[in-house]
C-alpha positions as CSV (number, residue, x, y, z in Angstrom):
1,R,-4.9,20.8,-35.2
2,V,-6.2,21.8,-38.6
3,N,-2.9,21.2,-40.5
4,G,-2.2,17.7,-39.1
5,I,0.9,18.8,-37.3
6,G,-0.2,17.0,-34.1
7,R,-0.7,13.8,-36.0
8,L,2.8,14.1,-37.5
9,L,4.3,14.7,-34.0
10,I,2.4,11.7,-32.5
11,N,3.6,9.5,-35.4
12,A,7.2,10.7,-35.0
13,A,7.1,10.0,-31.2
14,M,5.6,6.5,-31.8
15,Q,8.4,5.7,-34.3
16,E,11.0,6.8,-31.8
17,A,9.3,4.8,-29.0
18,M,9.4,1.7,-31.3
19,R,13.0,2.3,-32.2
20,Q,13.8,2.3,-28.5
21,G,12.0,-1.1,-28.1
22,L,9.1,0.2,-26.0
23,E,6.0,-2.0,-26.1
24,E,3.5,0.8,-25.1
25,V,3.3,4.5,-24.7
26,I,1.3,6.1,-21.8
27,L,0.3,9.7,-21.5
28,H,-1.9,12.0,-19.4
29,A,-4.3,13.8,-21.8
30,Q,-6.4,16.8,-21.1
31,L,-10.0,15.7,-21.4
32,Q,-10.5,18.3,-24.2
33,A,-7.8,16.5,-26.2
34,Q,-9.0,12.9,-25.5
35,E,-10.7,12.5,-28.9
36,F,-7.5,13.6,-30.7
37,Y,-5.5,10.9,-29.0
38,Q,-8.2,8.3,-29.6
39,R,-8.1,9.1,-33.3
40,N,-4.3,8.5,-33.1
41,G,-4.5,5.0,-31.5
42,F,-4.7,5.7,-27.8
43,T,-7.2,4.2,-25.4
44,A,-8.3,5.8,-22.2
45,Y,-8.2,3.9,-18.9
46,G,-8.8,4.7,-15.3
47,E,-10.7,7.6,-13.8
48,D,-10.3,11.2,-14.7
49,F,-8.1,13.3,-12.5
50,L,-7.0,16.9,-12.0
51,D,-3.5,18.1,-13.0
52,A,-2.9,21.8,-12.5
53,N,-6.7,22.1,-12.0
54,I,-7.3,20.8,-15.5
55,P,-9.2,17.5,-16.0
56,H,-7.0,14.8,-17.4
57,V,-7.3,11.1,-18.3
58,C,-4.6,8.4,-18.6
59,M,-4.3,6.9,-22.1
60,R,-2.1,4.2,-23.6
61,R,-1.1,3.0,-27.1
62,D,0.0,-0.6,-27.6
63,L,3.0,-0.6,-29.9
64,I,3.1,-4.4,-30.2
65,K,-0.3,-4.5,-32.0
66,D,0.2,-1.0,-33.6
67,P,-0.3,-0.8,-37.4
68,L,3.0,1.1,-37.7
69,T,4.8,-2.0,-36.6
70,Q,3.3,-4.3,-39.3
């Protein structure tokens, strides 16, 4: 988190998703990581849920309106 590696991984994944022609990316984020994903262009939607007894939230990032595509 401190060295920006997570941000680099997100950006690489978004570039690959765009290369494949995807219009959006959806993920299930642990609640403790929700702010990280929000800072990286994701928006939470729906209600929180448990996965492996860990609170999660669904998040999406629109690649059509994404600054990386401009």
